[in-house]
Legacy VTK file of the C-alpha trace (Angstrom):
# vtk DataFile Version 3.0
C-alpha trace
ASCII
DATASET POLYDATA
POINTS 515 float
11.124 -8.722 -0.973
9.714 -10.111 -4.196
11.836 -10.308 -7.308
8.929 -10.099 -9.763
8.525 -8.326 -13.062
4.906 -8.317 -14.120
2.850 -5.936 -16.162
0.607 -5.586 -19.188
1.982 -5.777 -22.685
1.214 -2.745 -24.839
2.565 -4.282 -28.067
3.407 -0.768 -29.195
6.239 0.276 -31.416
8.408 3.272 -30.754
11.974 4.197 -30.078
13.375 2.076 -27.282
10.038 0.377 -26.584
11.604 -2.876 -25.496
15.267 -1.933 -25.168
16.869 -3.810 -22.278
19.028 -1.935 -19.840
22.724 -2.055 -20.541
24.978 -4.315 -18.555
27.401 -2.251 -16.537
29.181 0.530 -18.362
30.444 3.883 -17.239
28.459 5.645 -14.545
27.898 8.619 -16.895
26.049 6.465 -19.477
22.343 7.129 -19.977
19.813 4.723 -18.489
17.818 3.238 -21.350
14.151 2.239 -20.935
13.718 -1.376 -19.851
9.904 -1.735 -19.733
8.587 0.726 -22.340
6.046 -1.130 -24.458
5.268 -3.465 -21.500
4.398 -1.437 -18.456
3.520 1.700 -20.440
3.224 2.658 -24.118
6.483 2.636 -26.029
5.321 5.309 -28.465
5.731 8.973 -27.519
2.285 10.113 -28.610
0.469 7.186 -27.047
2.363 7.547 -23.777
1.555 11.262 -23.493
-2.089 10.579 -24.357
-2.358 7.821 -21.714
-1.006 10.051 -18.978
-3.177 13.012 -20.020
-6.325 10.870 -20.113
-5.727 9.574 -16.584
-4.911 13.055 -15.306
-8.113 14.449 -16.808
-10.147 12.087 -14.622
-8.150 12.708 -11.430
-9.549 14.816 -8.590
-8.281 18.285 -7.772
-5.710 18.426 -4.920
-7.184 17.744 -1.521
-4.582 19.402 0.659
-1.560 21.676 0.808
1.641 21.230 -1.228
2.928 17.658 -0.954
6.399 17.060 0.368
6.204 13.402 -0.652
3.884 11.000 -2.446
3.343 7.266 -2.495
2.401 5.995 -5.960
2.102 2.527 -7.545
4.397 1.046 -10.173
2.409 -1.587 -12.066
1.397 -1.370 -15.687
-0.556 1.782 -16.495
-3.545 -0.191 -17.704
-3.902 -1.502 -14.121
-2.800 1.419 -11.958
-2.841 4.479 -14.223
-5.829 5.977 -12.419
-4.084 5.701 -9.022
-0.841 7.071 -10.447
-2.715 10.062 -11.780
-4.433 10.662 -8.420
-1.062 10.702 -6.697
0.776 12.976 -9.161
-2.260 15.288 -9.506
-1.740 16.352 -5.877
1.585 17.898 -6.843
0.678 19.311 -10.225
-0.245 22.931 -9.176
3.034 23.434 -7.305
6.595 24.300 -8.288
9.468 21.904 -7.570
13.180 22.168 -8.263
13.958 18.437 -7.952
11.990 15.184 -8.038
13.386 12.311 -6.019
12.160 8.871 -7.242
12.533 6.105 -4.618
12.202 2.592 -6.037
12.367 -0.929 -4.665
14.699 -3.736 -5.710
13.060 -6.279 -8.047
16.078 -7.027 -10.195
19.322 -7.204 -8.156
19.171 -10.150 -5.727
21.618 -9.910 -2.867
21.875 -6.091 -2.876
20.640 -4.674 0.435
21.686 -1.028 0.524
20.506 2.126 -1.284
21.709 2.591 -4.870
21.937 6.230 -5.973
22.001 6.841 -9.724
24.696 9.449 -10.304
25.116 8.952 -14.043
23.564 10.159 -17.243
19.906 10.930 -18.055
17.027 8.443 -17.925
15.482 7.988 -21.362
11.798 7.243 -21.971
9.640 7.661 -25.103
9.033 11.256 -23.875
12.755 12.069 -24.111
15.679 12.235 -21.704
15.104 13.191 -18.062
18.167 14.914 -16.627
19.600 13.520 -13.385
20.649 15.993 -10.719
24.299 15.167 -10.171
24.647 17.663 -7.337
21.848 15.993 -5.330
23.252 12.554 -6.048
26.685 13.542 -4.789
25.193 15.176 -1.707
23.232 11.998 -0.790
26.231 9.758 -1.342
28.294 12.016 0.904
25.573 12.344 3.547
25.280 8.590 4.124
28.270 6.661 2.723
27.444 3.737 5.021
24.160 2.938 3.301
24.261 4.746 -0.047
26.362 3.625 -3.001
26.438 4.322 -6.727
25.511 0.978 -8.306
24.218 1.448 -11.850
23.488 -2.247 -12.368
20.713 -2.104 -9.766
18.860 0.408 -11.907
19.267 -1.092 -15.359
16.294 -3.442 -15.309
14.357 -1.952 -12.394
10.809 -0.914 -13.354
9.613 0.644 -10.076
11.415 3.948 -10.809
11.069 3.796 -14.563
7.254 3.837 -14.535
7.334 7.114 -12.510
9.693 8.937 -14.853
7.158 9.731 -17.628
4.874 11.326 -15.074
7.684 13.543 -13.835
8.504 14.466 -17.470
4.907 15.173 -18.398
3.950 17.207 -15.342
7.244 18.875 -14.553
9.200 19.188 -17.845
12.790 20.246 -17.330
12.887 19.456 -13.576
15.769 17.068 -12.876
15.245 13.725 -11.127
17.232 11.761 -8.550
16.602 7.965 -8.820
17.370 5.912 -5.711
16.657 2.186 -5.262
16.193 1.263 -1.588
16.787 -2.479 -1.250
16.303 -3.119 2.491
13.311 -2.716 4.805
15.597 -2.513 7.806
14.022 0.354 9.781
17.311 1.806 10.980
18.785 1.848 7.477
15.651 3.435 6.047
15.652 6.086 8.785
19.284 6.899 8.104
18.765 7.113 4.359
15.611 9.199 4.793
17.356 11.714 7.048
20.379 11.865 4.757
18.095 12.442 1.779
16.364 15.325 3.575
19.732 16.903 4.349
20.872 16.430 0.716
17.854 18.106 -0.864
17.027 20.743 1.738
16.394 24.085 0.097
15.850 22.472 -3.323
11.992 22.465 -3.263
12.102 18.720 -3.740
9.199 16.375 -4.318
9.824 12.800 -3.094
7.910 9.946 -4.727
7.993 6.517 -3.107
7.114 3.849 -5.691
5.163 0.972 -4.192
2.314 -1.378 -4.997
0.326 -2.901 -2.124
-0.944 -6.440 -1.562
0.089 -9.131 -4.040
-2.191 -11.954 -5.066
-5.031 -12.264 -2.503
-8.639 -12.313 -3.628
-10.135 -8.906 -4.301
-12.183 -8.717 -1.110
-9.167 -9.696 1.027
-7.002 -7.131 -0.815
-9.360 -4.321 0.102
-9.166 -5.255 3.783
-5.391 -5.766 3.826
-4.676 -2.647 1.771
-6.976 -0.527 3.853
-4.999 -1.330 6.982
-1.646 -0.771 5.244
-2.702 2.609 3.773
-3.967 3.802 7.168
-0.615 2.959 8.692
1.261 4.722 5.841
-0.848 7.839 6.266
-0.064 7.859 9.985
3.615 8.427 9.089
4.663 5.942 11.757
7.413 3.632 10.472
7.232 1.224 13.412
3.436 1.179 13.184
3.544 0.373 9.481
5.873 -2.511 10.022
3.672 -3.841 12.871
0.614 -3.688 10.649
2.411 -5.445 7.756
3.717 -8.144 10.151
0.203 -8.674 11.649
-1.365 -8.923 8.200
1.151 -11.458 6.984
0.603 -13.577 10.114
-3.162 -13.673 9.520
-2.705 -16.299 6.864
-4.707 -14.482 4.133
-4.878 -16.894 1.224
-2.548 -15.909 -1.625
-1.035 -12.896 0.169
2.626 -12.711 -0.747
3.365 -9.148 0.438
1.499 -6.131 1.788
3.770 -3.495 0.136
6.451 -4.387 -2.367
7.881 -0.887 -1.912
7.951 -0.906 1.881
11.525 0.339 1.952
10.911 3.405 -0.298
7.829 4.266 1.795
9.899 4.131 5.032
12.603 6.340 3.520
9.982 8.802 2.231
8.372 8.999 5.700
11.682 9.826 7.356
12.698 12.395 4.733
9.285 14.010 4.608
9.214 14.424 8.386
12.614 16.127 8.334
11.422 18.398 5.535
8.374 19.589 7.452
5.590 17.124 6.629
3.270 16.647 9.590
0.501 14.453 8.197
-0.416 11.893 5.571
-3.663 11.449 3.658
-4.890 8.520 1.597
-5.707 9.997 -1.802
-6.959 6.949 -3.770
-7.161 3.184 -3.723
-7.804 0.479 -6.327
-6.644 -2.941 -7.341
-6.130 -4.910 -10.545
-9.563 -6.495 -10.174
-11.163 -3.064 -10.786
-10.246 -3.050 -14.507
-11.445 -5.329 -17.314
-7.958 -6.696 -17.860
-7.773 -7.979 -14.288
-9.626 -10.685 -12.346
-11.036 -10.848 -8.826
-9.434 -14.087 -7.597
-5.820 -12.940 -7.633
-5.175 -9.183 -7.473
-2.515 -6.562 -6.784
-3.455 -3.461 -4.735
-2.548 0.139 -5.530
-2.759 3.208 -3.359
-1.858 6.893 -3.427
-0.807 8.794 -0.320
0.338 12.392 0.124
2.576 13.633 2.976
2.047 17.353 3.550
2.715 20.124 6.029
0.149 22.310 7.734
-2.252 24.041 5.376
-2.160 27.831 5.133
-4.782 29.237 7.504
-5.219 25.897 9.310
-6.391 26.442 12.886
-3.822 25.708 15.602
-4.195 22.730 17.911
-6.072 24.611 20.691
-8.766 25.644 18.192
-9.056 22.048 16.992
-9.393 20.945 20.566
-12.150 23.461 21.112
-13.912 22.195 17.988
-13.725 18.647 19.338
-15.095 19.765 22.687
-18.011 21.458 20.951
-18.697 18.273 18.992
-18.549 16.253 22.178
-21.234 18.305 23.876
-23.529 18.639 20.873
-25.433 15.428 21.536
-25.042 15.225 25.318
-27.721 13.066 26.983
-25.713 11.117 29.577
-25.029 12.326 33.081
-21.519 12.677 34.407
-22.041 9.592 36.531
-23.247 7.573 33.557
-20.232 8.639 31.536
-17.930 7.531 34.372
-19.713 4.187 34.524
-19.198 3.549 30.818
-15.527 4.518 30.936
-14.991 2.228 33.910
-16.892 -0.546 32.102
-14.647 -0.160 29.051
-11.428 -0.325 31.070
-12.721 -3.236 33.168
-13.567 -5.183 30.003
-9.986 -4.889 28.787
-8.607 -5.902 32.199
-11.000 -8.862 32.225
-9.644 -10.036 28.876
-6.099 -9.907 30.292
-7.359 -12.015 33.199
-8.853 -14.581 30.826
-12.466 -13.704 31.586
-15.060 -13.390 28.805
-16.682 -10.257 30.237
-16.270 -7.980 33.275
-18.034 -8.951 36.452
-21.381 -7.318 37.168
-22.161 -6.306 33.565
-25.842 -6.782 34.114
-25.870 -4.142 36.859
-25.707 -1.109 34.534
-28.230 1.658 35.176
-31.424 1.602 33.092
-30.261 4.554 30.930
-27.236 2.482 29.847
-29.379 -0.460 28.837
-30.809 1.478 25.890
-29.879 -0.021 22.510
-27.412 2.365 20.886
-24.299 2.293 18.793
-20.888 3.354 20.088
-17.197 3.533 19.236
-14.349 3.064 21.707
-10.968 4.668 21.009
-7.633 3.995 22.720
-4.803 6.533 22.571
-1.298 6.158 23.883
0.845 9.276 24.219
-1.681 11.215 22.181
-1.492 8.725 19.261
-4.204 6.377 18.107
-3.782 2.867 19.517
-7.087 1.333 18.371
-10.625 2.284 17.422
-13.559 -0.052 16.779
-17.297 0.618 16.818
-20.732 -0.956 16.411
-23.340 1.217 14.729
-26.435 -0.981 14.758
-28.977 -0.127 17.490
-29.515 -3.745 18.514
-27.462 -4.145 21.705
-27.595 -2.490 25.165
-25.153 0.402 25.313
-23.223 -0.928 28.346
-22.522 -4.176 26.520
-21.602 -2.412 23.228
-19.027 -0.257 25.070
-17.482 -3.267 26.831
-17.303 -5.321 23.634
-15.914 -2.472 21.516
-13.264 -1.680 24.160
-11.991 -5.266 23.867
-12.096 -5.112 20.044
-10.252 -1.768 19.969
-7.583 -3.163 22.293
-7.124 -6.557 20.675
-8.886 -6.621 17.276
-7.962 -3.442 15.350
-5.989 -4.835 12.365
-3.940 -1.647 12.164
-2.218 -2.355 15.465
-0.806 -5.347 17.342
-2.887 -6.571 20.311
-2.558 -4.389 23.381
-0.049 -5.587 25.917
-0.894 -5.548 29.628
1.827 -2.983 30.470
0.411 -0.639 27.809
-3.061 -0.355 29.323
-1.966 1.974 32.107
-0.424 4.294 29.536
-3.626 4.451 27.440
-6.576 6.786 27.672
-10.044 5.678 26.584
-12.595 7.766 24.660
-16.164 6.716 23.976
-18.423 8.047 21.252
-22.070 7.233 21.931
-24.041 7.585 18.703
-27.479 8.986 18.023
-29.734 7.063 15.605
-28.716 7.397 11.958
-30.901 9.480 9.651
-30.779 9.348 5.870
-30.319 12.765 4.317
-31.301 14.000 0.861
-27.790 14.899 -0.247
-24.371 16.337 0.573
-25.826 19.755 1.360
-27.416 18.331 4.468
-24.114 17.333 6.011
-22.861 19.731 8.659
-19.094 19.461 9.301
-18.280 19.510 13.020
-21.742 18.252 13.975
-22.440 15.169 11.849
-20.822 11.839 11.484
-21.471 10.389 8.021
-22.133 6.926 6.666
-21.852 6.520 2.872
-23.233 3.539 0.960
-22.928 2.837 -2.763
-22.522 -0.173 -5.018
-22.428 -2.560 -2.119
-19.644 -0.676 -0.303
-19.791 1.560 2.720
-17.619 3.652 5.048
-18.159 5.877 8.056
-16.437 8.796 9.804
-17.260 9.936 13.302
-18.294 13.581 13.739
-14.957 14.657 15.246
-12.817 13.383 12.333
-13.401 16.295 9.946
-12.544 18.883 12.580
-9.421 17.037 13.683
-8.211 16.803 10.076
-9.209 20.322 9.048
-11.530 19.072 6.270
-14.419 20.915 4.695
-17.547 19.008 3.575
-16.323 18.148 0.088
-13.013 16.848 1.350
-14.773 14.856 4.078
-17.059 13.142 1.544
-14.223 12.564 -0.922
-12.125 10.891 1.770
-15.191 8.870 2.836
-15.650 7.586 -0.723
-11.982 6.610 -0.881
-12.250 4.804 2.441
-15.104 2.778 0.977
-12.926 1.831 -2.001
-15.011 3.948 -4.381
-13.975 6.610 -6.894
-13.232 9.902 -5.101
-16.344 11.648 -6.522
-18.704 8.735 -5.885
-20.540 10.781 -3.247
-21.730 13.338 -5.805
-24.355 11.116 -7.433
-26.168 7.923 -6.521
-24.775 7.498 -3.033
-26.832 7.005 0.121
-25.743 9.333 2.906
-26.717 8.943 6.560
-25.806 11.372 9.306
-25.621 10.955 13.091
-24.210 12.810 16.007
-22.029 11.550 18.835
-21.648 12.271 22.500
-17.859 12.050 22.917
-16.201 11.809 26.299
-12.991 10.307 27.691
-10.573 9.847 30.489
-8.521 12.894 31.439
-5.224 11.031 31.645
-3.731 7.485 31.660
-4.091 5.492 34.821
LINES 1 516
515 0 1 2 3 4 5 6 7 8 9 10 11 12 13 14 15 16 17 18 19 20 21 22 23 24 25 26 27 28 29 30 31 32 33 34 35 36 37 38 39 40 41 42 43 44 45 46 47 48 49 50 51 52 53 54 55 56 57 58 59 60 61 62 63 64 65 66 67 68 69 70 71 72 73 74 75 76 77 78 79 80 81 82 83 84 85 86 87 88 89 90 91 92 93 94 95 96 97 98 99 100 101 102 103 104 105 106 107 108 109 110 111 112 113 114 115 116 117 118 119 120 121 122 123 124 125 126 127 128 129 130 131 132 133 134 135 136 137 138 139 140 141 142 143 144 145 146 147 148 149 150 151 152 153 154 155 156 157 158 159 160 161 162 163 164 165 166 167 168 169 170 171 172 173 174 175 176 177 178 179 180 181 182 183 184 185 186 187 188 189 190 191 192 193 194 195 196 197 198 199 200 201 202 203 204 205 206 207 208 209 210 211 212 213 214 215 216 217 218 219 220 221 222 223 224 225 226 227 228 229 230 231 232 233 234 235 236 237 238 239 240 241 242 243 244 245 246 247 248 249 250 251 252 253 254 255 256 257 258 259 260 261 262 263 264 265 266 267 268 269 270 271 272 273 274 275 276 277 278 279 280 281 282 283 284 285 286 287 288 289 290 291 292 293 294 295 296 297 298 299 300 301 302 303 304 305 306 307 308 309 310 311 312 313 314 315 316 317 318 319 320 321 322 323 324 325 326 327 328 329 330 331 332 333 334 335 336 337 338 339 340 341 342 343 344 345 346 347 348 349 350 351 352 353 354 355 356 357 358 359 360 361 362 363 364 365 366 367 368 369 370 371 372 373 374 375 376 377 378 379 380 381 382 383 384 385 386 387 388 389 390 391 392 393 394 395 396 397 398 399 400 401 402 403 404 405 406 407 408 409 410 411 412 413 414 415 416 417 418 419 420 421 422 423 424 425 426 427 428 429 430 431 432 433 434 435 436 437 438 439 440 441 442 443 444 445 446 447 448 449 450 451 452 453 454 455 456 457 458 459 460 461 462 463 464 465 466 467 468 469 470 471 472 473 474 475 476 477 478 479 480 481 482 483 484 485 486 487 488 489 490 491 492 493 494 495 496 497 498 499 500 501 502 503 504 505 506 507 508 509 510 511 512 513 514
């Protein structure tokens, strides 16, 4: 955990613009602003105008009502756009309580969860009421981990920067500030479940306050943050901690942390699950190098994620499975025997790596049809959950070799997951997506959801989704392209003008069960 307090200076005047938090005092005392005029404008009119300007540029909600959000907590000049994208997802909906989960930058040695059960939180926009009933319920639900410790909150900025957004978008809705000071997975799971029990029936919105990578170069930040955000969206606490551990072990120059609000994210995941969230979606990404005030050699990453339940009218799982099957057969050109050969080749390649061999024996003996130069992706799943997926899209390598090499990369080289262990292989199923040649299309109207995979290129950045992704996620074309732009690190609407779009189809087939 980093005990850092960094942010832009606004040099604004206004009531309480640089007022330090009080030292101790009665629990019922108000919490005064500690970073107004530094992380955000200290003047009421300027603060409201800054929030409104960022909201005006944010995209419309991409999914159903959020149960929880992940939003950054740096200075608004650096992360205001990402903050707006996160909070915009909740704006159309009604909430009775807003839970703000922060991290611990300012109270070294504290390793539990501090629940604010005192007076209102003041910002230049006024006083935000604290829900005493919810605070008492959380303290009672988990007395082992949750305590009322006002000092932890007095100088903490990670919650404070969220409060004006709650005030501006949901005036009059009370807040519940909680600082989570330990990334211990068991503690975070307990606090998350206790939080869900404490707010159940209150129509609560949970906001986990977290920035992403700290201090790598901009290009490295995009790679590190992409892996972290994918793990957050998967709503898998253990998976997120594996990804963060793997990233830190890579030795990325300047990387001090992957998520300085890891603990709030873990608590939000646990609570959101108990409150009915079934999926996460990355809403937006950026870093401090994207704005004129920042630089590219040493950046901080920012991401927005929404945890939601099933959308109204969303097809049930069997319908989604049927959609995937239809996609799989749309581009069918391989015989059943050729498919079996490729699946065996993929599994043999992984086994060969475990045996210390560079490639499986007899690779040159593939049938002629499998020597064609084509692109392919190989996906590993364990217990129905993604375990790795890597692909090669260029049509410059024989298909049999591409499949073998991508199987090894999916098993051992996907940065979102730790390398596959030998005992896991027998629990995994393999799926292969053999790609047709890519074709540039005139515009978004030529993209057919359920049939086409899409590659987007713009401003030197690119990203791709396989044909089955949109159907599995329940996306329409606009949502597909918006998510594709975000995956590329571009503004959400970058696909609407000036982007190159390429479509392709895939012949998708896999093993029936682990072996």
